[in-house]
C-alpha positions as CSV (number, residue, x, y, z in Angstrom):
1,M,87.9,54.8,14.3
2,T,87.1,54.6,10.6
3,A,85.6,57.8,9.1
4,A,82.1,57.6,7.7
5,P,81.7,57.4,3.9
6,P,81.0,60.8,2.3
7,R,77.4,61.7,1.5
8,P,76.5,61.2,-2.1
9,T,75.7,64.2,-4.3
10,R,72.3,64.8,-5.8
11,R,73.7,64.0,-9.2
12,A,75.1,60.7,-8.0
13,M,71.8,59.8,-6.4
14,A,69.9,60.7,-9.6
15,M,72.3,58.8,-11.9
16,A,72.2,55.7,-9.8
17,L,68.4,55.7,-9.6
18,I,68.0,56.3,-13.4
19,A,70.4,53.5,-14.2
20,A,68.7,51.1,-11.8
21,L,65.2,52.0,-12.9
22,L,66.2,51.4,-16.6
23,G,67.9,48.2,-15.6
24,W,64.8,47.0,-13.8
25,M,62.5,48.1,-16.6
26,F,64.5,46.1,-19.1
27,D,64.4,43.1,-16.7
28,G,60.6,43.3,-16.9
29,F,61.0,43.7,-20.7
30,E,62.9,40.5,-20.9
31,M,60.6,38.6,-18.5
32,G,57.6,39.8,-20.5
33,L,59.1,38.5,-23.8
34,F,58.6,34.8,-23.2
35,P,54.9,34.8,-22.2
36,L,54.2,36.6,-25.5
37,V,56.3,34.5,-27.8
38,A,56.2,31.1,-26.0
39,R,53.2,29.5,-27.5
40,P,53.6,30.7,-31.1
41,A,57.3,30.0,-31.0
42,L,56.9,26.4,-29.7
43,L,54.1,25.7,-32.1
44,E,56.4,26.6,-35.0
45,L,59.5,24.9,-33.6
46,M,57.8,21.7,-32.5
47,G,55.7,21.1,-35.5
48,P,52.5,18.9,-35.6
49,D,53.2,17.2,-32.3
50,A,53.4,20.4,-30.3
51,A,49.9,20.2,-28.8
52,R,50.7,17.0,-26.9
53,T,53.9,18.1,-25.1
54,I,53.8,21.9,-25.3
55,G,53.3,22.1,-21.5
56,T,56.5,20.2,-20.9
57,W,58.6,22.6,-23.0
58,L,56.9,25.7,-21.8
59,S,57.6,24.8,-18.2
60,A,61.1,23.5,-19.0
61,I,62.2,26.8,-20.6
62,L,60.6,28.8,-17.8
63,A,62.4,26.6,-15.2
64,V,65.7,27.0,-17.0
65,F,65.3,30.7,-17.1
66,L,64.6,30.8,-13.3
67,V,67.6,28.7,-12.6
68,G,69.8,30.9,-14.8
69,A,68.5,34.0,-13.0
70,A,69.3,32.3,-9.6
71,C,72.8,31.5,-10.7
72,G,73.3,35.0,-12.1
73,G,72.0,36.7,-9.0
74,I,74.5,34.8,-6.9
75,L,77.4,35.2,-9.4
76,F,76.9,38.9,-10.2
77,G,75.9,39.7,-6.6
78,W,79.2,38.2,-5.4
79,L,81.0,40.1,-8.2
80,G,79.3,43.3,-7.2
81,D,80.5,42.9,-3.6
82,R,84.0,42.2,-4.9
83,I,84.6,44.7,-7.7
84,G,81.8,47.2,-7.2
85,R,78.1,47.5,-8.0
86,V,78.5,49.6,-11.2
87,R,81.2,47.6,-13.0
88,A,79.3,44.3,-12.3
89,M,76.1,45.9,-13.5
90,V,77.6,46.7,-16.9
91,W,78.4,43.1,-17.4
92,S,75.0,41.8,-16.2
93,V,73.0,44.1,-18.5
94,A,75.1,43.3,-21.5
95,T,74.7,39.5,-20.8
96,Y,70.9,39.6,-20.7
97,A,70.5,42.0,-23.6
98,V,72.8,40.1,-26.1
99,F,71.6,36.6,-25.4
100,S,67.9,37.6,-25.4
101,G,68.4,39.0,-28.9
102,L,70.1,35.8,-30.0
103,C,67.0,33.8,-29.1
104,G,65.5,35.1,-32.3
105,F,67.8,32.8,-34.3
106,A,66.5,29.6,-32.5
107,T,65.5,26.7,-34.7
108,A,64.7,24.2,-32.0
109,P,63.1,24.4,-28.5
110,W,66.4,23.5,-26.8
111,H,68.1,26.5,-28.5
112,L,65.6,28.8,-26.7
113,A,66.3,27.0,-23.4
114,V,70.1,27.4,-23.6
115,L,70.0,31.1,-24.7
116,R,67.3,32.0,-22.2
117,F,69.4,30.4,-19.4
118,I,72.4,32.6,-20.3
119,A,70.3,35.7,-20.7
120,A,68.8,35.0,-17.3
121,L,72.3,35.0,-15.7
122,G,72.5,38.7,-16.4
123,M,69.0,39.5,-15.5
124,G,69.2,37.9,-12.1
125,G,72.5,39.8,-11.4
126,E,71.1,43.2,-12.4
127,W,68.3,42.9,-9.8
128,A,70.6,42.3,-6.9
129,L,73.1,44.9,-8.0
130,G,70.5,47.6,-8.7
131,V,68.8,47.2,-5.4
132,A,72.1,47.3,-3.4
133,L,73.3,50.4,-5.3
134,V,70.2,52.5,-4.8
135,M,69.5,51.4,-1.2
136,E,73.1,52.4,-0.3
137,I,73.3,55.7,-2.1
138,W,69.9,57.1,-1.2
139,P,68.9,58.2,2.4
140,E,67.1,55.5,4.4
141,K,63.9,57.6,4.7
142,H,63.3,57.1,1.0
143,R,63.6,53.3,0.9
144,P,59.9,52.5,0.9
145,M,59.3,54.9,-2.0
146,L,62.4,53.4,-3.9
147,A,61.2,49.9,-3.3
148,G,57.9,50.8,-5.0
149,F,59.8,52.3,-7.9
150,I,61.9,49.1,-8.2
151,G,58.8,46.9,-8.6
152,A,57.0,49.4,-10.8
153,A,59.9,49.8,-13.2
154,S,60.1,46.1,-13.9
155,N,56.4,46.1,-14.7
156,V,56.7,49.1,-16.9
157,G,59.1,47.0,-19.0
158,F,56.6,44.1,-18.9
159,L,54.0,46.6,-20.2
160,L,56.3,48.0,-22.8
161,I,56.9,44.7,-24.5
162,A,53.2,43.9,-24.4
163,L,52.5,47.2,-26.2
164,I,55.2,46.4,-28.7
165,G,53.6,43.0,-29.3
166,L,50.2,44.6,-29.6
167,G,51.6,47.1,-32.2
168,L,53.4,44.4,-34.1
169,A,50.1,42.4,-34.5
170,Q,48.6,45.6,-36.0
171,V,51.4,46.4,-38.5
172,V,52.7,43.0,-39.4
173,T,51.7,43.5,-43.1
174,E,53.2,46.9,-43.3
175,L,56.4,45.6,-41.7
176,G,56.6,42.9,-44.3
177,D,56.3,45.4,-47.1
178,F,59.1,47.5,-45.5
179,L,61.4,44.5,-45.2
180,R,60.9,43.5,-48.8
181,A,61.4,47.1,-49.9
182,V,64.9,47.1,-48.3
183,R,65.7,44.0,-50.3
184,L,65.5,41.4,-47.5
185,P,65.0,38.0,-49.1
186,Q,61.3,36.8,-49.1
187,E,62.2,33.6,-47.1
188,W,63.7,35.8,-44.4
189,V,60.7,38.0,-44.3
190,A,58.4,35.0,-44.0
191,A,60.5,33.5,-41.2
192,L,60.6,36.8,-39.3
193,L,56.9,37.5,-39.4
194,A,55.5,33.9,-39.1
195,N,53.4,33.0,-36.0
196,S,52.8,36.5,-34.7
197,G,56.3,37.7,-35.5
198,W,57.8,36.1,-32.4
199,R,61.4,36.3,-33.8
200,V,61.1,40.1,-34.3
201,L,60.1,40.5,-30.6
202,L,63.1,38.5,-29.5
203,F,65.4,40.6,-31.6
204,V,64.0,43.7,-29.9
205,G,65.2,42.1,-26.6
206,A,68.7,43.2,-27.5
207,A,67.8,46.8,-27.0
208,P,69.0,47.0,-23.3
209,A,72.6,46.6,-24.5
210,L,72.6,50.4,-25.0
211,L,72.1,50.9,-21.3
212,T,75.6,49.6,-20.6
213,F,77.2,52.7,-22.1
214,F,75.1,55.0,-19.9
215,I,76.0,53.0,-16.8
216,R,79.7,52.9,-17.6
217,L,79.9,56.7,-18.3
218,F,77.6,58.4,-15.8
219,V,76.8,56.2,-12.8
220,P,79.0,56.6,-9.7
221,E,80.0,53.8,-7.5
222,S,78.4,53.4,-4.1
223,E,80.6,55.2,-1.5
224,R,79.1,53.0,1.2
225,W,80.4,49.9,-0.6
226,K,83.8,51.5,-1.1
227,H,83.9,52.4,2.5
228,A,82.9,48.8,3.6
229,A,85.3,47.1,1.1
230,R,88.3,49.3,2.0
231,G,90.8,47.2,4.0
232,A,88.3,44.3,4.4
233,P,89.1,40.8,3.2
234,K,87.6,39.9,-0.2
235,N,84.1,38.6,0.2
236,R,83.1,35.0,-0.5
237,V,79.6,33.6,-1.1
238,I,80.0,31.5,2.1
239,D,80.2,34.7,4.1
240,I,76.4,35.0,4.0
241,F,76.2,31.9,6.1
242,R,78.5,33.1,8.9
243,G,78.0,35.5,11.8
244,G,74.4,34.7,12.3
245,L,73.4,35.4,8.6
246,A,72.4,31.8,7.7
247,R,68.9,32.2,9.2
248,P,68.0,35.5,7.4
249,A,69.4,34.0,4.2
250,A,67.1,31.0,4.5
251,L,64.1,33.0,5.5
252,G,64.6,35.5,2.7
253,T,64.9,32.6,0.2
254,L,61.6,31.1,1.3
255,L,59.8,34.4,1.3
256,A,61.0,35.1,-2.2
257,A,60.1,31.6,-3.4
258,I,56.5,31.9,-2.3
259,A,56.0,35.2,-4.2
260,L,57.9,33.9,-7.2
261,L,56.1,30.6,-7.5
262,G,52.8,32.4,-7.4
263,T,53.9,34.6,-10.3
264,W,55.9,32.2,-12.5
265,G,53.9,29.1,-11.7
266,S,50.6,30.7,-12.2
267,V,50.2,34.4,-13.1
268,Q,52.8,34.4,-15.9
269,W,50.8,31.8,-17.8
270,I,47.8,34.3,-18.2
271,P,48.9,35.5,-21.7
272,S,49.1,31.9,-23.0
273,W,45.8,31.2,-21.3
274,A,44.3,34.2,-23.2
275,D,45.6,32.9,-26.5
276,K,44.1,29.5,-25.8
277,L,40.8,31.0,-24.6
278,T,40.4,32.8,-27.9
279,G,41.5,29.7,-29.9
280,G,44.5,31.5,-31.3
281,E,42.1,33.5,-33.6
282,M,42.7,36.8,-31.8
283,P,46.4,37.8,-32.3
284,T,46.1,40.7,-29.8
285,A,44.7,38.6,-27.0
286,K,48.1,37.7,-25.4
287,S,49.2,41.3,-25.5
288,L,46.0,42.7,-24.2
289,A,46.1,40.3,-21.3
290,Q,49.7,41.3,-20.6
291,V,48.9,45.0,-20.8
292,W,46.2,44.8,-18.1
293,L,48.4,42.5,-16.0
294,S,51.2,45.0,-16.2
295,L,49.0,48.0,-15.4
296,G,47.8,46.3,-12.3
297,A,51.3,45.3,-11.4
298,I,52.6,48.9,-11.7
299,L,49.9,50.2,-9.4
300,G,50.4,47.3,-6.9
301,C,54.2,47.9,-6.7
302,L,53.7,51.7,-6.1
303,V,51.3,50.9,-3.2
304,G,52.9,47.7,-1.8
305,A,56.1,49.1,-0.2
306,P,54.5,52.2,1.3
307,F,51.8,49.9,2.7
308,A,54.5,47.8,4.4
309,Q,56.0,50.9,5.8
310,W,52.7,52.2,7.1
311,T,51.8,48.9,8.8
312,S,54.8,46.6,9.2
313,R,56.9,44.3,7.0
314,R,55.0,41.2,8.4
315,I,51.5,42.6,8.1
316,G,52.3,43.9,4.6
317,Y,53.4,40.4,3.4
318,F,50.5,38.7,5.1
319,A,48.0,41.1,3.4
320,L,49.5,40.5,0.0
321,C,49.3,36.8,0.4
322,A,45.7,37.0,1.5
323,G,44.7,39.3,-1.4
324,S,46.6,37.3,-4.0
325,L,45.0,34.0,-2.8
326,V,41.5,35.3,-3.1
327,A,41.9,37.1,-6.4
328,C,43.7,34.2,-8.1
329,Q,41.2,31.6,-6.9
330,Y,38.3,33.8,-8.3
331,L,40.0,34.4,-11.6
332,F,41.0,30.9,-12.2
333,R,38.0,29.0,-10.8
334,V,35.1,31.1,-12.0
335,P,34.3,30.4,-15.7
336,M,35.1,33.4,-17.9
337,A,35.1,34.4,-21.5
338,F,37.7,36.9,-22.9
339,G,36.3,40.3,-22.4
340,T,36.0,43.3,-20.0
341,A,35.4,41.4,-16.8
342,Y,38.2,39.0,-17.6
343,L,40.7,41.8,-18.2
344,A,39.5,43.6,-15.0
345,W,40.3,40.5,-12.9
346,I,43.6,40.2,-14.6
347,F,44.3,43.8,-13.6
348,A,43.5,43.0,-9.9
349,V,45.5,39.8,-9.9
350,G,48.5,41.7,-11.5
351,G,48.4,44.3,-8.8
352,L,48.2,42.0,-5.8
353,T,50.7,39.4,-6.9
354,A,53.3,41.9,-8.2
355,A,53.3,44.1,-5.1
356,F,55.6,41.5,-3.6
357,Y,58.3,42.8,-5.9
358,A,58.2,46.1,-4.1
359,W,58.1,44.4,-0.7
360,L,61.1,42.2,-1.3
361,P,63.6,45.0,-2.3
362,L,62.4,46.9,0.8
363,Y,62.8,43.9,3.2
364,L,65.8,41.8,1.8
365,P,68.4,44.6,2.1
366,E,67.4,45.0,5.8
367,L,68.6,41.4,6.5
368,F,72.3,41.8,5.5
369,P,75.3,44.0,6.3
370,T,76.8,46.2,3.6
371,R,79.9,44.1,2.9
372,V,77.7,41.1,1.8
373,R,74.4,42.9,1.0
374,A,74.4,42.3,-2.8
375,T,75.5,38.7,-2.3
376,G,73.0,38.0,0.4
377,Q,69.9,39.5,-1.1
378,G,71.0,38.1,-4.5
379,F,71.3,34.6,-2.9
380,A,67.9,34.9,-1.2
381,Y,65.9,36.2,-4.1
382,N,67.5,34.0,-6.7
383,T,67.7,30.8,-4.7
384,G,64.0,31.4,-4.4
385,R,63.9,31.2,-8.1
386,V,65.5,27.8,-8.0
387,L,62.8,26.5,-5.8
388,T,60.3,28.2,-8.1
389,A,61.8,26.4,-11.1
390,V,60.8,23.1,-9.5
391,G,57.2,24.4,-9.1
392,V,57.1,25.6,-12.7
393,L,58.0,22.1,-13.9
394,V,55.1,20.8,-11.9
395,S,53.0,23.5,-13.6
396,G,53.9,22.1,-17.0
397,Q,53.1,18.6,-16.0
398,L,49.7,19.6,-14.6
399,L,49.1,21.5,-17.8
400,N,49.6,18.3,-19.8
401,V,47.5,16.3,-17.3
402,F,44.7,18.9,-17.5
403,G,44.7,19.0,-21.3
404,E,46.2,22.5,-21.5
405,N,43.6,23.8,-19.1
406,Y,45.6,26.9,-17.9
407,A,42.9,28.1,-15.4
408,R,42.7,24.8,-13.6
409,M,46.5,24.5,-13.4
410,C,46.9,28.1,-12.2
411,A,44.2,27.7,-9.5
412,V,46.2,24.8,-8.0
413,I,49.6,26.5,-8.1
414,S,48.3,29.8,-6.6
415,L,47.4,27.9,-3.4
416,I,51.1,28.5,-2.5
417,Y,50.0,31.9,-1.0
418,I,48.5,29.9,1.9
419,V,52.0,28.9,3.0
420,G,53.0,32.6,3.0
421,L,50.1,33.5,5.3
422,A,51.7,31.4,8.1
423,F,55.4,31.6,7.3
424,I,55.8,35.4,7.5
425,W,55.2,35.3,11.3
426,F,58.5,33.3,11.8
427,C,60.5,36.2,10.1
428,P,62.0,39.2,11.9
429,E,60.3,42.5,11.9
430,T,62.7,45.2,10.5
431,K,60.5,48.3,10.2
432,G,62.2,51.4,11.7
433,K,65.7,49.8,11.9
434,P,68.6,51.2,9.9
435,L,70.4,49.1,7.3
436,P,72.9,46.8,9.1
437,E,76.5,47.9,8.7
């Protein structure tokens, strides 16, 4: 009989949680970059014809990012099951940090698409690895709280980049004076600060590279993974479709796809909608919308997982779908002007639609055994992103058809939550059950 893995120390638990929270925070940081820079960047890169086809490029770059995240989740999830959670996490964080920063050098829309795809490989991998590491190191009684932290951390990053964008809009003149004072050529300064300083924001996206040093030096490997991997055959991606795992993999994929499409096909367009709503004459509109969206999302994530623990996994998902559907339909269908009421509804929509990202890291690990957990949950969550990418392309085409009417397009796409109301009842209830070994 194989001995049980040793219990992790408090220090190991703390270091794993800090690394994962920082990783998820920077995931949100990277995801929040594009909604802020997308419209001004494409208006600059596409020139005078931008208005006619901007929806196509906006949706294409978002779709490419989602496909990249899906591929990265599977690739790095498999790598994490094969060589360890921590070693694979170092490579995933480095990938999304470096290539997000390189986006600042883009001179054509396709440059953004290619670089965002590669950055997304790392971002998708970090989510799967961080969830597996924390859920395996911490005691099971803490999992609902940890799932809330996972979702909240990502939205703290989303909020952080919004605040940076807001601050940049306020100090762009002073920043230009500073760059000229350090002898940066005037044409470089002009390029960096043009169109709301979108290139500066993308360069800031390289900051998470520093996290890799912390992870490599201080974060211990999951003893549970080492115990499961010892003497076992090397895992393959196909293993998540064997031994009765194909059904949970498919169910997890569709549950993730519903939540992701609601976010990426609808809610993520809110900053661009705010920019359009103010006619581009209010540089802070995008950032303010994203700030309130993020604040709601942080609260929603902290509440979402405990709610699913208090009720059940299925009731929790059903309630989130119902609340998201009602809030989105009101926000996108009732005529609004940019102001207090508008931002308040954005806060509510952010909270309800983001709470799924606390529910998913609670539920998905409960579907797969330890040996293939990172691969399985990475596959489910990130294949959901592939399905979402198709929906995002539809969003872009609707945006063109509706004459860049973001509210009308978002109202249509957010009807996806109706599917979730029914689908969740076909999924297993896992509340009160230990993680499968």
